[in-house]
C-alpha positions as CSV (number, residue, x, y, z in Angstrom):
1,M,-16.7,-26.2,16.6
2,E,-17.2,-26.8,12.9
3,D,-20.4,-24.9,13.0
4,V,-18.6,-21.9,14.6
5,E,-15.9,-22.0,11.9
6,A,-18.5,-22.2,9.2
7,Q,-20.3,-19.1,10.5
8,F,-17.0,-17.3,10.7
9,D,-16.0,-18.2,7.1
10,D,-19.5,-17.1,5.9
11,N,-18.8,-13.6,7.1
12,I,-15.6,-13.2,5.1
13,T,-15.1,-12.6,1.4
14,V,-11.9,-13.0,-0.5
15,I,-11.7,-9.9,-2.6
16,E,-8.2,-10.5,-4.2
17,R,-5.8,-13.4,-4.5
18,M,-2.3,-13.8,-6.0
19,E,0.0,-16.8,-6.3
20,G,3.7,-16.6,-5.5
21,E,6.6,-19.0,-5.9
22,N,5.8,-20.9,-2.7
23,S,3.0,-18.9,-1.3
24,T,-0.5,-17.5,-1.8
25,V,-1.6,-14.1,-0.6
26,E,-5.3,-13.1,-0.1
27,I,-7.0,-9.9,0.9
28,E,-10.1,-10.9,3.0
29,E,-13.0,-8.6,3.9
30,Y,-15.4,-8.9,6.8
31,D,-18.9,-8.6,5.3
32,E,-20.3,-7.3,8.5
33,L,-19.3,-6.5,12.1
34,R,-22.0,-7.9,14.4
35,G,-20.6,-7.0,17.8
36,R,-21.4,-4.1,20.1
37,P,-19.0,-1.2,19.8
38,N,-17.9,1.1,22.7
39,V,-20.7,3.6,22.5
40,M,-18.6,6.5,23.7
41,T,-15.6,6.0,21.4
42,D,-16.3,3.8,18.5
43,T,-19.9,4.4,17.3
44,N,-19.2,7.5,15.2
45,S,-16.2,5.9,13.5
46,L,-18.1,2.8,12.6
47,Q,-21.0,4.9,11.2
48,T,-18.5,6.8,9.1
49,Y,-16.9,3.6,7.7
50,K,-20.3,2.3,6.8
51,K,-21.3,5.5,5.0
52,L,-18.0,5.4,3.0
53,G,-18.4,1.6,2.3
54,I,-15.1,0.8,4.1
55,K,-15.0,-2.7,5.6
56,L,-12.6,-4.3,7.9
57,Q,-9.9,-6.1,5.9
58,R,-7.1,-8.5,6.7
59,I,-4.3,-10.2,4.8
60,K,-4.0,-14.0,4.8
61,I,-0.7,-15.6,3.6
62,T,-0.4,-19.3,3.0
63,L,3.1,-20.7,2.8
64,H,3.8,-23.9,0.9
65,G,6.9,-26.0,1.7
66,D,9.6,-23.3,2.5
67,G,7.7,-20.3,1.3
68,G,8.4,-16.9,2.9
69,F,7.3,-13.3,3.3
70,R,8.3,-10.1,5.1
71,C,5.9,-7.6,6.7
72,R,5.9,-4.5,8.8
73,Q,7.0,-4.8,12.3
74,G,4.0,-5.6,14.5
75,A,1.7,-6.5,11.6
76,L,1.4,-10.2,12.5
77,H,-2.0,-11.2,14.1
78,Y,-1.6,-15.0,14.4
79,M,-0.3,-18.0,12.5
80,I,-0.9,-21.7,12.2
81,G,1.6,-24.3,11.2
82,D,5.4,-24.8,11.1
83,I,6.5,-21.2,10.5
84,D,9.7,-19.7,11.8
85,I,10.4,-16.0,12.3
86,T,13.7,-14.1,11.7
87,A,14.3,-10.4,12.0
88,K,17.5,-9.2,10.3
89,N,16.6,-6.7,7.6
90,K,15.5,-3.2,8.4
91,I,13.9,-0.2,6.6
92,K,14.9,3.1,8.2
93,G,15.8,1.4,11.4
94,K,12.5,-0.6,11.6
95,I,12.7,-4.4,11.6
96,K,11.2,-6.3,8.7
97,P,10.4,-9.7,10.2
98,R,10.8,-12.7,7.8
99,F,8.3,-15.6,8.1
100,H,9.1,-18.8,6.4
101,G,8.0,-22.4,6.5
102,D,4.7,-24.2,5.9
103,G,1.4,-22.8,7.3
104,V,-1.0,-19.9,7.3
105,A,-0.3,-16.4,8.7
106,Y,-2.9,-13.7,9.3
107,L,-1.9,-10.0,9.6
108,E,-3.8,-7.5,11.9
109,P,-7.2,-6.6,10.6
110,E,-7.5,-2.9,9.6
111,F,-10.1,-0.5,8.2
112,S,-7.8,0.0,5.3
113,N,-7.6,-0.3,1.5
114,Y,-5.0,-2.9,0.4
115,Q,-3.7,-3.4,-3.1
116,L,-1.9,-6.4,-4.4
117,I,1.0,-5.8,-6.8
118,K,2.8,-8.2,-9.0
119,V,6.5,-7.1,-9.2
120,D,8.7,-8.1,-12.0
121,G,11.7,-5.9,-11.9
122,T,11.8,-2.7,-9.9
123,I,9.0,-0.5,-8.5
124,I,9.2,2.6,-6.3
125,I,6.4,3.4,-3.9
126,D,5.8,6.2,-1.5
127,R,7.2,5.8,2.0
128,G,4.8,4.2,4.4
129,L,2.7,2.3,1.9
130,W,4.5,-1.0,2.0
131,W,2.7,-3.6,4.1
132,C,4.2,-7.0,3.2
133,S,5.8,-8.9,0.3
134,E,7.0,-12.2,-0.8
135,D,10.6,-12.9,0.4
136,T,11.7,-13.2,-3.3
137,L,11.6,-9.4,-3.3
138,T,14.3,-7.1,-1.9
139,V,12.8,-4.2,0.1
140,K,15.0,-1.2,0.5
141,R,14.8,2.5,1.3
142,T,15.8,4.7,-1.7
143,T,16.6,8.4,-1.9
144,Q,15.5,11.0,-4.5
145,K,18.1,11.4,-7.2
146,N,18.2,15.2,-7.0
147,F,17.6,18.0,-4.5
148,S,14.7,19.6,-6.2
149,S,12.7,16.4,-6.4
150,A,13.2,15.8,-2.7
151,V,12.5,19.4,-1.6
152,F,9.7,20.5,-4.0
153,G,8.3,17.1,-5.1
154,G,6.1,16.5,-2.0
155,E,7.4,13.0,-1.6
156,G,10.3,13.7,0.8
157,F,13.8,12.5,0.5
158,F,13.1,8.8,0.9
159,Q,10.8,6.3,-0.8
160,T,10.6,2.4,-0.8
161,K,12.0,0.3,-3.6
162,L,11.0,-3.2,-4.3
163,T,13.2,-5.3,-6.6
164,G,12.8,-8.9,-7.9
165,S,9.9,-11.1,-8.9
166,G,7.0,-11.7,-6.6
167,W,3.9,-10.3,-4.9
168,A,3.6,-7.3,-2.6
169,V,0.7,-5.7,-0.7
170,I,0.5,-1.9,-0.2
171,E,-1.9,0.1,1.9
172,I,-3.5,2.9,0.0
173,P,-5.7,5.8,1.3
174,V,-8.5,5.3,-1.4
175,P,-10.4,2.3,-2.7
176,P,-8.6,0.3,-5.4
177,Q,-11.3,1.3,-7.9
178,E,-10.1,4.9,-7.5
179,V,-6.5,4.2,-8.4
180,Q,-5.7,5.4,-11.9
181,K,-3.0,3.3,-13.5
182,L,-1.3,5.0,-16.4
183,T,1.2,3.4,-18.8
184,L,3.9,5.8,-20.2
185,R,5.5,5.0,-23.5
186,G,8.2,7.7,-23.6
187,E,5.9,10.7,-23.0
188,K,5.8,13.0,-20.0
189,L,3.3,13.0,-17.3
190,K,3.0,16.2,-15.2
191,V,1.1,16.2,-11.9
192,D,0.0,19.2,-9.9
193,G,0.2,17.7,-6.4
194,P,1.8,14.8,-4.5
195,F,-0.8,12.1,-5.5
196,A,1.4,9.8,-7.6
197,I,2.2,6.8,-5.3
198,L,3.9,4.3,-7.5
199,R,6.2,4.1,-10.5
200,D,8.2,1.6,-12.4
201,G,11.9,1.7,-11.9
202,D,12.4,2.8,-15.6
203,V,10.3,5.9,-15.1
204,E,12.3,9.0,-14.1
205,F,10.9,11.4,-11.5
206,T,11.8,15.1,-11.5
207,V,10.2,18.4,-10.5
208,T,9.7,21.1,-13.2
209,S,8.4,24.6,-13.2
210,S,4.9,25.3,-14.3
211,N,4.3,27.9,-17.0
212,K,0.9,28.8,-15.4
213,G,2.6,30.4,-12.4
214,F,0.5,28.7,-9.7
215,G,-0.1,25.2,-8.3
216,K,-0.2,23.2,-5.1
217,L,3.6,22.8,-5.2
218,T,5.6,26.1,-5.1
219,D,9.2,27.0,-4.6
220,A,10.5,30.0,-2.6
221,T,9.7,32.4,-5.5
222,G,6.1,31.4,-5.7
223,E,6.5,29.7,-9.1
224,G,4.3,26.7,-9.6
225,M,6.1,23.3,-9.5
226,L,4.9,20.1,-11.1
227,Q,5.8,16.5,-10.5
228,T,7.1,15.1,-13.8
229,F,7.4,11.5,-14.8
230,Q,9.0,10.3,-18.1
231,G,10.0,7.0,-19.5
232,H,8.5,3.6,-20.2
233,G,6.4,2.0,-17.5
234,D,3.5,2.4,-15.1
235,V,2.6,5.3,-12.8
236,W,-0.3,5.1,-10.3
237,L,-2.3,8.2,-9.4
238,L,-4.8,8.9,-6.7
239,P,-7.0,11.7,-8.2
240,T,-9.6,11.5,-5.4
241,V,-7.3,11.4,-2.3
242,D,-7.6,15.1,-1.4
243,Y,-11.4,14.9,-1.1
244,Y,-11.7,12.3,1.7
245,P,-10.9,14.8,4.5
246,V,-13.7,17.0,3.2
247,L,-16.1,14.0,3.0
248,G,-15.1,13.0,6.5
249,G,-16.2,16.4,7.8
250,F,-19.6,16.1,6.1
251,L,-20.2,12.6,7.5
252,K,-19.5,13.4,11.1
């Protein structure tokens, strides 16, 4: 049994780790999948993942004492130890299970890109990116402050707001190395397209007209619209996100 466990551990690499108040979160990556896929349905997908360098990842959360975390509904894979589950809070009607106690929990493996975040205050992320977070954080749905931001901003009416101090994991559509993290010190950042995924709570988001008269975001008159961020804090951009559908077509 120990030999089998050693072989399993040898095929997993911890690529990122963060300590919480009473917990540790790790992003683990399978170095190689050695099984035989379903030839009719899975071979092309696995070949594409290999060409893009995407590996199967999972999230491991170790709870110490009475540590706790919340995650997406259905995200749990298995857990070991004295861990209790409650399910009271919701985001947009979806249950956010809370796990607390002493033990280790593993979330479902995915061919995804995960990013650990240290929250100290308030951050706002695009809807659908939140995967799990320490239970010292409050996770709520937030609405855009004005109509133009919701309609022309490309982000929709709702986003997710994390408040407090602790760790969080988000799922992003590009590798972490392709996330551009900008720090604003009062200046304006204008973005032509909906590829800003995160901002600090002190950074204001609006939509403004472009003087160039064209862009990916347009209003009813055809005038170009730009996502505009201003304030003091961080904004995360995904400059390469639009190119992956094109690459996927070439790799098939």
